[in-house]
C-alpha positions as CSV (number, residue, x, y, z in Angstrom):
1,M,32.5,-38.6,-194.2
2,T,30.6,-41.8,-193.4
3,I,32.3,-44.9,-191.8
4,F,31.8,-46.7,-195.1
5,C,33.6,-44.0,-197.1
6,I,36.5,-43.8,-194.5
7,A,36.9,-47.6,-194.8
8,L,36.8,-47.4,-198.6
9,V,39.5,-44.7,-198.6
10,A,41.7,-46.7,-196.2
11,L,41.3,-49.8,-198.4
12,T,42.2,-47.8,-201.5
13,L,45.3,-46.4,-199.9
14,Q,46.4,-49.9,-198.8
15,R,45.7,-51.4,-202.3
16,A,47.6,-48.6,-204.0
17,D,51.0,-49.6,-202.7
18,T,50.6,-53.2,-201.4
19,I,48.7,-54.8,-204.2
20,P,49.8,-54.6,-207.9
21,P,47.8,-52.2,-210.1
22,A,45.7,-53.6,-212.9
23,V,48.4,-52.6,-215.4
24,A,51.0,-54.8,-213.8
25,V,50.9,-58.5,-214.6
26,E,53.0,-60.6,-212.2
27,S,54.2,-64.2,-212.3
28,P,56.7,-66.3,-210.5
29,Y,60.2,-66.5,-212.0
30,T,63.1,-68.7,-211.1
31,I,66.7,-67.7,-211.6
32,H,69.2,-70.5,-212.0
33,S,72.6,-69.4,-210.7
34,G,75.0,-72.3,-210.7
35,A,73.5,-75.0,-208.5
36,L,71.1,-72.6,-206.9
37,E,67.5,-71.6,-207.7
38,L,66.4,-68.2,-206.6
39,G,62.7,-67.2,-206.5
40,G,61.6,-64.0,-208.1
41,T,58.7,-62.0,-209.4
42,L,58.4,-61.0,-213.0
43,T,56.3,-57.9,-213.6
44,L,55.0,-57.1,-217.1
45,P,53.0,-54.1,-218.4
46,R,49.6,-55.4,-219.3
47,G,49.0,-55.4,-223.0
48,A,52.6,-54.8,-224.0
49,T,53.4,-55.7,-227.6
50,G,56.8,-56.3,-229.0
51,G,60.0,-56.3,-227.0
52,V,59.9,-54.2,-223.8
53,P,62.8,-53.1,-221.6
54,V,63.2,-55.2,-218.5
55,V,65.0,-54.1,-215.2
56,V,66.6,-56.5,-212.8
57,I,66.0,-55.0,-209.3
58,I,68.9,-56.0,-206.9
59,A,68.1,-55.8,-203.2
60,G,70.2,-54.0,-200.6
61,S,72.0,-55.3,-197.6
62,G,70.9,-57.7,-194.9
63,P,67.8,-60.0,-195.0
64,T,66.0,-57.7,-197.5
65,D,63.6,-59.6,-199.7
66,R,62.5,-59.1,-203.3
67,N,59.9,-56.4,-202.3
68,G,62.3,-54.4,-200.2
69,N,61.1,-55.7,-196.9
70,S,63.1,-57.2,-194.0
71,M,62.4,-59.4,-191.1
72,M,64.2,-56.8,-189.0
73,G,61.0,-54.7,-188.8
74,I,61.5,-52.8,-192.1
75,R,58.5,-53.0,-194.5
76,P,58.5,-50.1,-197.0
77,N,57.6,-52.4,-200.0
78,S,59.8,-50.1,-202.1
79,Y,61.0,-52.6,-204.7
80,A,57.5,-53.9,-205.3
81,Q,56.2,-50.3,-205.7
82,L,59.1,-49.5,-208.1
83,A,58.2,-52.5,-210.2
84,W,54.6,-51.4,-210.4
85,R,55.4,-47.8,-211.2
86,L,57.8,-49.0,-214.0
87,A,55.0,-51.2,-215.4
88,E,52.7,-48.2,-215.5
89,R,55.4,-46.6,-217.7
90,G,55.7,-49.6,-220.0
91,I,58.8,-51.2,-218.5
92,A,59.0,-54.8,-217.2
93,S,61.0,-55.8,-214.2
94,L,62.3,-58.8,-212.3
95,R,62.9,-58.6,-208.5
96,Y,64.2,-61.6,-206.6
97,D,65.1,-63.0,-203.2
98,K,68.9,-63.2,-203.0
99,R,70.7,-66.3,-201.9
100,S,70.4,-67.0,-198.1
101,M,66.7,-66.0,-198.1
102,P,64.2,-68.7,-197.3
103,G,63.2,-69.3,-200.9
104,T,66.6,-70.4,-202.0
105,K,66.8,-73.9,-203.4
106,G,70.2,-75.6,-203.3
107,T,73.1,-75.6,-200.9
108,F,76.0,-73.2,-200.4
109,D,78.4,-72.3,-197.7
110,L,77.3,-68.9,-196.3
111,T,80.6,-68.6,-194.4
112,K,82.5,-68.3,-197.7
113,M,80.1,-66.0,-199.5
114,T,81.5,-62.7,-201.0
115,L,80.2,-59.8,-203.0
116,D,81.1,-61.7,-206.2
117,D,78.8,-64.6,-205.3
118,F,75.8,-62.3,-204.9
119,A,76.8,-60.4,-208.1
120,A,76.9,-63.7,-210.0
121,D,73.2,-64.1,-209.2
122,A,72.4,-60.7,-210.7
123,R,74.4,-61.6,-213.7
124,A,72.5,-65.0,-214.0
125,A,69.2,-63.1,-213.9
126,A,70.3,-60.7,-216.7
127,E,71.5,-63.6,-218.8
128,S,68.2,-65.4,-218.4
129,L,66.2,-62.4,-219.4
130,G,68.5,-61.6,-222.3
131,H,67.5,-64.9,-223.9
132,D,63.8,-64.1,-223.6
133,A,62.2,-62.7,-226.8
134,R,59.7,-60.7,-224.8
135,F,62.4,-58.2,-223.8
136,S,64.2,-55.7,-226.0
137,R,67.1,-54.9,-223.5
138,V,68.1,-55.7,-220.0
139,V,69.1,-53.1,-217.4
140,L,70.6,-53.8,-213.9
141,L,69.2,-51.6,-211.1
142,G,70.8,-52.0,-207.7
143,H,69.6,-50.3,-204.5
144,S,72.1,-49.5,-201.7
145,E,74.5,-52.4,-201.5
146,G,72.7,-53.8,-204.6
147,A,74.3,-51.0,-206.6
148,S,77.7,-52.5,-205.8
149,L,76.5,-55.9,-207.0
150,A,75.2,-54.3,-210.2
151,F,78.6,-52.7,-210.9
152,I,80.4,-56.0,-210.3
153,A,77.9,-58.0,-212.5
154,A,78.2,-55.5,-215.4
155,R,82.0,-55.5,-215.1
156,A,82.0,-59.3,-215.2
157,G,80.1,-59.3,-218.5
158,A,76.4,-59.4,-217.8
159,P,74.6,-58.7,-221.1
160,V,73.0,-55.5,-220.1
161,A,72.3,-52.2,-221.9
162,G,72.8,-50.1,-218.8
163,V,73.3,-49.9,-215.1
164,I,71.3,-47.9,-212.5
165,S,72.7,-47.1,-209.1
166,V,70.0,-46.1,-206.6
167,S,71.3,-44.9,-203.2
168,G,74.6,-46.7,-204.0
169,L,77.7,-46.4,-201.8
170,G,80.3,-44.1,-203.2
171,R,82.8,-44.7,-200.4
172,P,84.2,-47.8,-198.7
173,L,81.7,-49.5,-196.4
174,G,83.8,-48.9,-193.3
175,V,83.7,-45.1,-193.8
176,V,79.9,-45.1,-194.3
177,I,79.2,-47.3,-191.3
178,R,81.5,-45.2,-189.1
179,E,79.6,-42.1,-190.3
180,Q,76.2,-43.6,-189.6
181,L,77.3,-44.8,-186.1
182,G,78.7,-41.4,-185.3
183,R,75.1,-40.0,-185.5
184,Q,73.9,-42.6,-182.9
185,F,76.7,-43.2,-180.4
186,D,79.1,-41.3,-178.3
187,S,82.9,-41.1,-179.0
188,A,83.7,-43.8,-176.4
189,T,81.4,-46.3,-178.0
190,L,82.9,-45.5,-181.4
191,V,86.5,-46.2,-180.1
192,R,85.3,-49.6,-178.9
193,Y,83.7,-50.2,-182.3
194,D,86.9,-49.3,-184.2
195,T,89.0,-51.7,-182.1
196,A,86.5,-54.5,-182.4
197,M,86.1,-54.1,-186.2
198,A,89.9,-54.2,-186.7
199,Q,90.0,-57.4,-184.7
200,Y,87.0,-58.9,-186.6
201,L,88.4,-58.2,-190.1
202,R,91.8,-59.8,-189.0
203,G,89.8,-62.9,-188.2
204,D,90.3,-62.5,-184.4
205,Q,87.5,-62.8,-181.9
206,P,86.5,-59.1,-181.1
207,K,86.8,-58.1,-177.5
208,D,84.6,-55.6,-175.7
209,V,82.0,-55.3,-178.4
210,P,79.3,-52.7,-177.6
211,P,76.1,-54.8,-177.2
212,P,74.0,-52.7,-179.7
213,L,76.7,-53.3,-182.3
214,A,77.0,-57.1,-181.8
215,P,75.1,-57.9,-185.1
216,L,77.9,-56.3,-187.1
217,F,80.4,-59.0,-185.8
218,V,78.6,-62.3,-186.5
219,P,81.3,-64.9,-187.4
220,I,79.3,-66.4,-190.3
221,N,79.5,-63.0,-192.1
222,L,83.3,-62.5,-191.9
223,S,84.1,-63.5,-195.5
224,F,81.3,-61.3,-196.9
225,M,82.3,-58.3,-194.6
226,K,85.9,-58.6,-195.7
227,S,84.9,-58.4,-199.4
228,L,82.6,-55.5,-198.7
229,S,85.1,-53.6,-196.7
230,S,87.7,-53.9,-199.4
231,F,85.3,-52.9,-202.2
232,D,86.1,-49.7,-204.0
233,P,82.8,-48.2,-205.5
234,P,84.4,-45.5,-207.6
235,A,86.8,-48.0,-209.2
236,A,83.9,-50.4,-209.8
237,I,81.7,-47.8,-211.5
238,R,84.7,-46.6,-213.6
239,A,85.1,-50.1,-215.0
240,V,81.4,-50.3,-216.2
241,R,81.4,-49.9,-220.0
242,Q,77.6,-49.5,-220.3
243,P,75.7,-46.2,-219.7
244,V,75.1,-45.5,-216.0
245,L,72.4,-43.6,-214.2
246,I,73.0,-42.5,-210.6
247,V,69.8,-41.8,-208.5
248,Q,70.2,-40.4,-205.1
249,G,67.7,-39.0,-202.5
250,G,68.5,-35.7,-200.8
251,R,67.0,-36.9,-197.5
252,D,68.9,-40.3,-197.5
253,L,70.5,-40.7,-194.1
254,Q,72.3,-43.9,-194.9
255,V,73.9,-43.1,-198.2
256,T,74.4,-39.4,-198.9
257,V,74.5,-37.1,-201.9
258,A,78.3,-37.1,-201.3
259,D,78.4,-40.8,-202.2
260,A,76.5,-40.1,-205.4
261,E,78.8,-37.3,-206.3
262,R,81.9,-39.5,-205.7
263,L,80.4,-42.1,-208.1
264,H,79.7,-39.4,-210.7
265,A,83.2,-38.0,-210.4
266,A,84.5,-41.5,-211.1
267,K,82.3,-41.8,-214.2
268,P,81.5,-38.3,-215.4
269,D,79.6,-39.5,-218.4
270,A,77.0,-41.1,-216.1
271,Q,73.8,-39.2,-215.5
272,L,73.2,-38.0,-211.9
273,V,69.7,-37.4,-210.6
274,V,69.2,-36.1,-207.1
275,V,65.6,-36.2,-205.8
276,P,65.8,-33.7,-203.0
277,L,63.0,-35.1,-200.7
278,A,63.6,-38.8,-201.2
279,N,65.0,-40.9,-198.4
280,H,66.8,-44.2,-198.5
281,V,63.6,-46.2,-199.1
282,L,62.7,-43.8,-201.9
283,K,59.9,-42.1,-200.0
284,Q,59.3,-38.4,-199.4
285,S,60.5,-37.1,-196.1
286,T,61.2,-33.6,-194.8
287,D,62.6,-35.0,-191.6
288,T,66.4,-35.2,-191.3
289,T,66.5,-37.7,-188.4
290,L,66.2,-41.5,-188.7
291,Q,63.6,-41.6,-185.9
292,G,61.5,-39.1,-187.8
293,Q,61.8,-41.1,-191.0
294,M,61.1,-44.5,-189.5
295,P,57.3,-44.4,-190.4
296,T,58.2,-44.4,-194.1
297,Y,60.4,-47.5,-193.5
298,Q,57.6,-49.4,-191.7
299,N,54.5,-48.4,-193.7
300,P,54.1,-50.2,-197.0
301,T,51.2,-48.0,-198.0
302,V,53.4,-44.9,-198.2
303,P,54.2,-44.5,-201.9
304,I,57.7,-44.1,-203.3
305,M,58.3,-40.7,-204.9
306,P,57.0,-40.5,-208.5
307,D,60.2,-38.5,-209.4
308,V,62.3,-41.6,-208.6
309,A,60.3,-43.9,-210.9
310,S,60.1,-41.2,-213.7
311,A,63.8,-40.5,-213.7
312,I,64.5,-44.3,-214.0
313,A,61.9,-44.9,-216.7
314,D,62.9,-41.8,-218.8
315,W,66.5,-42.9,-218.8
316,I,65.7,-46.4,-219.8
317,R,63.6,-45.3,-222.7
318,K,66.4,-43.1,-223.9
319,L,68.7,-46.2,-224.0
320,G,66.6,-47.4,-226.9
321,S,66.6,-44.2,-228.9
Protein backbone atom coordinates (compact mmCIF):
# COMPACT_ATOMS: atom_id res chain seq x y z
CA MET A 1 0.00 0.00 0.00
CA THR A 2 1.40 3.42 -0.90
CA ILE A 3 2.05 6.15 1.66
CA PHE A 4 -0.76 8.17 0.04
CA CYS A 5 -3.23 5.30 0.46
CA ILE A 6 -2.17 4.72 4.06
CA ALA A 7 -2.67 8.42 4.81
CA LEU A 8 -6.06 8.36 3.08
CA VAL A 9 -7.18 5.34 5.10
CA ALA A 10 -6.02 7.02 8.32
CA LEU A 11 -7.91 10.20 7.43
CA THR A 12 -11.03 8.20 6.58
CA LEU A 13 -10.91 6.39 9.93
CA GLN A 14 -10.49 9.68 11.77
CA ARG A 15 -13.33 11.37 9.90
CA ALA A 16 -15.60 8.38 10.43
CA ASP A 17 -15.99 8.98 14.13
CA THR A 18 -14.72 12.50 14.89
CA ILE A 19 -16.50 14.40 12.12
CA PRO A 20 -20.26 14.24 11.44
CA PRO A 21 -21.28 12.14 8.44
CA ALA A 22 -23.00 13.85 5.53
CA VAL A 23 -26.40 12.63 6.68
CA ALA A 24 -26.09 14.49 10.01
CA VAL A 25 -26.86 18.22 9.98
CA GLU A 26 -25.62 19.87 13.17
CA SER A 27 -26.34 23.31 14.62
CA PRO A 28 -25.88 25.07 17.98
CA TYR A 29 -28.80 24.83 20.40
CA THR A 30 -29.31 26.71 23.67
CA ILE A 31 -31.25 25.23 26.57
CA HIS A 32 -32.84 27.75 28.93
CA SER A 33 -33.10 26.21 32.38
CA GLY A 34 -34.21 28.75 34.93
CA ALA A 35 -31.65 31.55 34.84
CA LEU A 36 -29.06 29.39 33.10
CA GLU A 37 -28.22 28.91 29.44
CA LEU A 38 -26.64 25.60 28.50
CA GLY A 39 -24.91 25.11 25.17
CA GLY A 40 -25.83 22.12 23.08
CA THR A 41 -25.66 20.57 19.62
CA LEU A 42 -28.80 19.67 17.71
CA THR A 43 -28.31 16.89 15.14
CA LEU A 44 -30.92 16.38 12.42
CA PRO A 45 -31.10 13.70 9.71
CA ARG A 46 -30.45 15.45 6.40
CA GLY A 47 -33.53 15.66 4.21
CA ALA A 48 -35.94 14.61 6.95
CA THR A 49 -39.54 15.52 6.19
CA GLY A 50 -42.36 15.76 8.68
CA GLY A 51 -41.90 15.34 12.41
CA VAL A 52 -38.99 13.10 13.44
CA PRO A 53 -38.26 11.64 16.88
CA VAL A 54 -35.63 13.49 18.90
CA VAL A 55 -33.47 12.14 21.72
CA VAL A 56 -32.03 14.22 24.57
CA ILE A 57 -28.62 12.68 25.36
CA ILE A 58 -27.76 13.25 29.03
CA ALA A 59 -24.09 12.95 29.99
CA GLY A 60 -22.63 10.83 32.75
CA SER A 61 -20.70 11.86 35.84
CA GLY A 62 -17.87 14.31 36.31
CA PRO A 63 -16.65 16.90 33.80
CA THR A 64 -18.08 14.99 30.83
CA ASP A 65 -19.04 17.22 27.91
CA ARG A 66 -21.78 16.94 25.31
CA ASN A 67 -19.66 14.61 23.16
CA GLY A 68 -18.83 12.20 25.96
CA ASN A 69 -15.30 13.52 26.48
CA SER A 70 -13.64 14.69 29.68
CA MET A 71 -10.75 16.90 30.67
CA MET A 72 -9.65 13.96 32.83
CA GLY A 73 -8.03 12.34 29.80
CA ILE A 74 -11.11 10.51 28.55
CA ARG A 75 -12.00 11.08 24.89
CA PRO A 76 -14.17 8.32 23.41
CA ASN A 77 -16.49 10.78 21.62
CA SER A 78 -19.28 8.29 22.32
CA TYR A 79 -22.21 10.74 22.57
CA ALA A 80 -21.29 12.48 19.32
CA GLN A 81 -20.98 9.13 17.59
CA LEU A 82 -24.33 8.02 19.01
CA ALA A 83 -25.97 11.19 17.70
CA TRP A 84 -24.55 10.53 14.23
CA ARG A 85 -25.56 6.87 14.19
CA LEU A 86 -29.10 7.88 15.19
CA ALA A 87 -29.18 10.49 12.42
CA GLU A 88 -28.25 7.75 9.95
CA ARG A 89 -31.34 5.93 11.20
CA GLY A 90 -33.65 8.94 10.79
CA ILE A 91 -33.63 10.10 14.42
CA ALA A 92 -32.65 13.57 15.65
CA SER A 93 -30.84 14.27 18.91
CA LEU A 94 -29.75 17.01 21.27
CA ARG A 95 -26.62 16.63 23.33
CA TYR A 96 -25.58 19.38 25.71
CA ASP A 97 -22.94 20.50 28.18
CA LYS A 98 -24.37 20.19 31.67
CA ARG A 99 -24.23 23.04 34.14
CA SER A 100 -20.76 23.63 35.60
CA MET A 101 -19.14 23.09 32.20
CA PRO A 102 -17.33 26.12 30.71
CA GLY A 103 -20.12 26.94 28.25
CA THR A 104 -22.70 27.59 30.99
CA LYS A 105 -24.08 31.13 31.02
CA GLY A 106 -25.56 32.41 34.26
CA THR A 107 -24.64 31.94 37.89
CA PHE A 108 -25.42 29.19 40.35
CA ASP A 109 -23.97 27.88 43.60
CA LEU A 110 -22.16 24.65 42.84
CA THR A 111 -21.89 23.87 46.56
CA LYS A 112 -25.69 23.50 46.72
CA MET A 113 -26.24 21.49 43.53
CA THR A 114 -28.05 18.16 43.74
CA LEU A 115 -29.22 15.50 41.30
CA ASP A 116 -32.55 17.33 41.03
CA ASP A 117 -30.85 20.46 39.68
CA PHE A 118 -29.12 18.56 36.89
CA ALA A 119 -32.32 16.65 36.15
CA ALA A 120 -34.17 19.96 35.84
CA ASP A 121 -31.83 20.84 32.96
CA ALA A 122 -32.75 17.63 31.15
CA ARG A 123 -36.43 18.39 31.70
CA ALA A 124 -35.93 21.91 30.32
CA ALA A 125 -34.33 20.43 27.20
CA ALA A 126 -37.26 18.07 26.69
CA GLU A 127 -39.78 20.86 27.16
CA SER A 128 -38.01 23.06 24.63
CA LEU A 129 -37.92 20.30 22.01
CA GLY A 130 -41.52 19.38 22.76
CA HIS A 131 -42.63 22.80 21.51
CA ASP A 132 -40.69 22.43 18.25
CA ALA A 133 -42.88 21.34 15.32
CA ARG A 134 -39.92 19.60 13.68
CA PHE A 135 -40.17 16.76 16.20
CA SER A 136 -42.86 14.11 16.59
CA ARG A 137 -41.87 12.94 20.06
CA VAL A 138 -39.12 13.46 22.61
CA VAL A 139 -37.15 10.70 24.33
CA LEU A 140 -34.72 11.06 27.23
CA LEU A 141 -31.53 8.99 27.01
CA GLY A 142 -29.19 9.05 29.98
CA HIS A 143 -25.77 7.41 30.07
CA SER A 144 -24.34 6.17 33.38
CA GLU A 145 -25.22 8.84 35.99
CA GLY A 146 -27.25 10.52 33.24
CA ALA A 147 -29.70 7.61 33.39
CA SER A 148 -30.55 8.60 36.96
CA LEU A 149 -31.16 12.16 35.78
CA ALA A 150 -33.45 10.86 33.03
CA PHE A 151 -35.53 8.93 35.57
CA ILE A 152 -35.84 11.98 37.82
CA ALA A 153 -36.76 14.30 34.92
CA ALA A 154 -39.41 11.89 33.63
CA ARG A 155 -40.81 11.37 37.11
CA ALA A 156 -40.99 15.16 37.55
CA GLY A 157 -43.17 15.56 34.47
CA ALA A 158 -40.87 16.02 31.49
CA PRO A 159 -43.06 15.73 28.36
CA VAL A 160 -41.41 12.65 26.90
CA ALA A 161 -42.65 9.56 25.08
CA GLY A 162 -40.02 7.27 26.58
CA VAL A 163 -36.87 6.96 28.66
CA ILE A 164 -33.67 5.09 27.81
CA SER A 165 -31.12 4.02 30.41
CA VAL A 166 -27.70 3.26 28.94
CA SER A 167 -25.23 1.81 31.45
CA GLY A 168 -27.40 3.18 34.23
CA LEU A 169 -26.80 2.51 37.92
CA GLY A 170 -29.10 -0.12 39.41
CA ARG A 171 -27.71 0.09 42.93
CA PRO A 172 -26.84 2.93 45.33
CA LEU A 173 -23.74 4.83 44.30
CA GLY A 174 -21.84 3.86 47.42
CA VAL A 175 -22.19 0.17 46.64
CA VAL A 176 -21.01 0.64 43.05
CA ILE A 177 -18.03 2.83 43.98
CA ARG A 178 -16.99 0.36 46.68
CA GLU A 179 -17.15 -2.45 44.13
CA GLN A 180 -15.05 -0.50 41.64
CA LEU A 181 -12.44 0.43 44.24
CA GLY A 182 -12.27 -3.19 45.38
CA ARG A 183 -10.82 -4.10 42.00
CA GLN A 184 -8.06 -1.50 42.32
CA PHE A 185 -7.01 -1.26 45.97
CA ASP A 186 -6.12 -3.55 48.86
CA SER A 187 -8.35 -4.16 51.87
CA ALA A 188 -6.46 -1.72 54.12
CA THR A 189 -7.02 1.12 51.65
CA LEU A 190 -10.71 0.23 51.41
CA VAL A 191 -11.09 0.42 55.20
CA ARG A 192 -9.56 3.90 55.15
CA TYR A 193 -11.92 4.84 52.32
CA ASP A 194 -14.99 3.60 54.22
CA THR A 195 -14.08 5.67 57.28
CA ALA A 196 -13.33 8.79 55.23
CA MET A 197 -16.56 8.52 53.23
CA ALA A 198 -18.68 8.17 56.35
CA GLN A 199 -17.04 11.30 57.76
CA TYR A 200 -17.47 13.18 54.47
CA LEU A 201 -21.19 12.42 54.12
CA ARG A 202 -21.74 13.58 57.72
CA GLY A 203 -20.22 16.91 56.75
CA ASP A 204 -17.03 16.34 58.74
CA GLN A 205 -13.52 16.83 57.37
CA PRO A 206 -12.33 13.33 56.40
CA LYS A 207 -9.17 12.18 58.10
CA ASP A 208 -6.56 9.83 56.65
CA VAL A 209 -7.82 9.97 53.05
CA PRO A 210 -5.82 7.67 50.74
CA PRO A 211 -4.14 10.13 48.31
CA PRO A 212 -5.38 8.42 45.11
CA LEU A 213 -8.97 8.78 46.37
CA ALA A 214 -8.77 12.44 47.40
CA PRO A 215 -10.86 13.66 44.40
CA LEU A 216 -13.86 11.80 45.85
CA PHE A 217 -13.86 14.06 48.92
CA VAL A 218 -13.82 17.57 47.44
CA PRO A 219 -15.84 19.84 49.80
CA ILE A 220 -17.58 21.69 46.95
CA ASN A 221 -19.25 18.43 45.84
CA LEU A 222 -20.69 17.46 49.24
CA SER A 223 -24.34 18.38 48.54
CA PHE A 224 -24.26 16.60 45.21
CA MET A 225 -22.60 13.50 46.67
CA LYS A 226 -25.19 13.35 49.45
CA SER A 227 -28.02 13.45 46.92
CA LEU A 228 -26.35 10.82 44.77
CA SER A 229 -25.57 8.54 47.71
CA SER A 230 -29.20 8.58 48.85
CA PHE A 231 -30.60 8.04 45.36
CA ASP A 232 -32.48 4.75 44.87
CA PRO A 233 -32.35 3.76 41.16
CA PRO A 234 -34.90 0.92 41.32
CA ALA A 235 -37.42 3.18 43.08
CA ALA A 236 -36.79 5.92 40.51
CA ILE A 237 -37.31 3.71 37.47
CA ARG A 238 -40.40 2.18 39.08
CA ALA A 239 -41.94 5.67 39.23
CA VAL A 240 -41.43 6.34 35.51
CA ARG A 241 -44.80 6.11 33.75
CA GLN A 242 -43.46 6.12 30.20
CA PRO A 243 -42.02 3.10 28.36
CA VAL A 244 -38.41 2.38 29.30
CA LEU A 245 -35.50 0.78 27.46
CA ILE A 246 -32.50 -0.51 29.43
CA VAL A 247 -29.28 -0.94 27.42
CA GLN A 248 -26.27 -2.51 29.08
CA GLY A 249 -22.84 -3.61 27.88
CA GLY A 250 -21.63 -7.02 28.91
CA ARG A 251 -18.03 -5.77 29.12
CA ASP A 252 -18.90 -2.70 31.19
CA LEU A 253 -16.55 -2.62 34.19
CA GLN A 254 -18.09 0.46 35.83
CA VAL A 255 -21.77 -0.45 35.74
CA THR A 256 -22.54 -4.14 35.38
CA VAL A 257 -25.24 -6.37 33.94
CA ALA A 258 -26.34 -6.88 37.57
CA ASP A 259 -27.28 -3.18 37.67
CA ALA A 260 -29.35 -3.53 34.51
CA GLU A 261 -31.08 -6.60 35.88
CA ARG A 262 -31.97 -4.78 39.10
CA LEU A 263 -33.51 -1.95 37.07
CA HIS A 264 -35.43 -4.46 34.98
CA ALA A 265 -36.68 -6.27 38.08
CA ALA A 266 -37.98 -2.93 39.39
CA LYS A 267 -39.80 -2.26 36.11
CA PRO A 268 -40.53 -5.61 34.42
CA ASP A 269 -42.38 -4.02 31.50
CA ALA A 270 -39.16 -2.25 30.46
CA GLN A 271 -37.20 -3.77 27.59
CA LEU A 272 -33.73 -4.99 28.52
CA VAL A 273 -31.01 -5.24 25.85
CA VAL A 274 -27.56 -6.54 26.78
CA VAL A 275 -24.84 -6.02 24.16
CA PRO A 276 -22.31 -8.67 25.22
CA LEU A 277 -19.07 -7.04 23.98
CA ALA A 278 -19.90 -3.38 24.68
CA ASN A 279 -18.00 -1.60 27.45
CA HIS A 280 -18.96 1.49 29.44
CA VAL A 281 -18.23 3.89 26.57
CA LEU A 282 -20.29 1.68 24.23
CA LYS A 283 -17.31 0.34 22.31
CA GLN A 284 -16.37 -3.25 21.59
CA SER A 285 -13.94 -4.90 23.97
CA THR A 286 -12.97 -8.47 24.71
CA ASP A 287 -10.72 -7.37 27.57
CA THR A 288 -12.09 -7.59 31.10
CA THR A 289 -9.60 -5.21 32.72
CA LEU A 290 -9.83 -1.45 32.87
CA GLN A 291 -6.22 -1.13 31.74
CA GLY A 292 -6.95 -3.28 28.72
CA GLN A 293 -10.03 -1.26 27.82
CA MET A 294 -8.43 2.18 28.23
CA PRO A 295 -7.55 2.59 24.53
CA THR A 296 -11.27 2.63 23.73
CA TYR A 297 -11.74 5.42 26.31
CA GLN A 298 -9.00 7.54 24.80
CA ASN A 299 -9.36 7.04 21.06
CA PRO A 300 -12.25 8.97 19.47
CA THR A 301 -11.82 7.14 16.17
CA VAL A 302 -12.85 3.78 17.65
CA PRO A 303 -16.55 3.44 16.75
CA ILE A 304 -19.32 2.68 19.17
CA MET A 305 -20.91 -0.71 18.59
CA PRO A 306 -23.61 -0.68 15.89
CA ASP A 307 -25.75 -2.98 18.04
CA VAL A 308 -26.09 -0.22 20.64
CA ALA A 309 -27.34 2.37 18.16
CA SER A 310 -29.60 -0.15 16.42
CA ALA A 311 -31.25 -1.27 19.66
CA ILE A 312 -31.95 2.35 20.60
CA ALA A 313 -33.23 3.36 17.16
CA ASP A 314 -35.45 0.27 16.78
CA TRP A 315 -37.06 0.89 20.17
CA ILE A 316 -37.68 4.57 19.45
CA ARG A 317 -39.32 3.75 16.12
CA LYS A 318 -41.65 1.29 17.84
CA LEU A 319 -42.83 4.06 20.19
CA GLY A 320 -44.56 5.67 17.24
CA SER A 321 -46.23 2.52 15.97
